[in-house]
C-alpha positions, 0 to 999 in steps of 0.5 A: 464479499463487499459486505465482508470487506465493509464490515472488516473496514468498520471493525478495524482495530489497532495493532498491539502486542506484536510477536517476533516476526521473521523476514520472509525470503524475497525472490527477484522477478524479471527486470521490468522497467517498473514494478508495481508493489501492491498491499491489499486491504483487509480481506480484499479479494483479487490478484493485487486487490479487486478494489485498488491494486488490480484496476490501478495496475491495468490503468498504469499498463496503458499510461506507462507508454514504452515501459515494461511493467510487472507487479508484486502482491505483498504477502501478508494476512490482510486480516484483523490479527495484531501482527498483520500489518507488520508482516506486510511491512516486513514482506514489502521491504524485504521484497523491494530491497531484494528486487532493487539489488537484482534489477538496479535500473528498476523503478517502483510504484507502491500501492496501498489500500486500507490496511495495505496503506498502513503497510506502505506507510510503515515501509516508508517510515511513517508509523501506523501505530494507533491507526485502525489495523495499524502497527509499529514500524518493523522495517523501512526501505533503505536510503539506497532504494528511496530514489527508485520509488517513483510514486506512492499511491494510498487509498483509504489510509487509516493514519489520516483518521488519527491526524497523520499523513505522509511527510518528509522524503516521500511526500512529493511522490505520494498521492493519498486519496480519502473519499469523503465520508470514508470512516477508515480515513476520515475522522467522524466519517459515516459513509461506509460505502465510500471505503469501497469506491476507490476503483473510480480513482484508479485512472487518476492514480495511474496518471499521477504515477506515470508522470513520475516514471 
């Protein structure tokens, strides 16, 4: 499976020719204090994502002292199809918008790894078009939801390889980690294995998020 993920990371292609997408229906979960919304990487296994989502959630459970924590796995293909990231973008925005309406006091931690970072980028208004497995923005979190997003955690973010980063409203709340040599997020990077090592950053990312809750 690690080989499959690695090969997927190295064979990434930019999104193009997007088809018309219909918004999936979001269902509000119980109102925890904090919801971690995770967009997994291309072909990444695990409940929220074996490499990033699952370990970050476990670490945050330990660090978010006195707060209840729930999670949501962004519903999207996470494959190499040209509309994959766009489908994730739409599902993330639709879910968070519905959840925020149902649970007005809830805070959100957005997590994205590899293609999932493209999903999160798009959702906060930073286009991943032109990046590996990226897409144009099809939906953005509304202004009313923006203050409820406590932290944005990005790992192996493909837009960095094309010279982009998170700027503007969410910049101060964003931790964007790119391992040295990771070819997905570092232009000219040659260490494919670096893209699979972000479990080691889960504790630091959870500390960053917990400090902003």
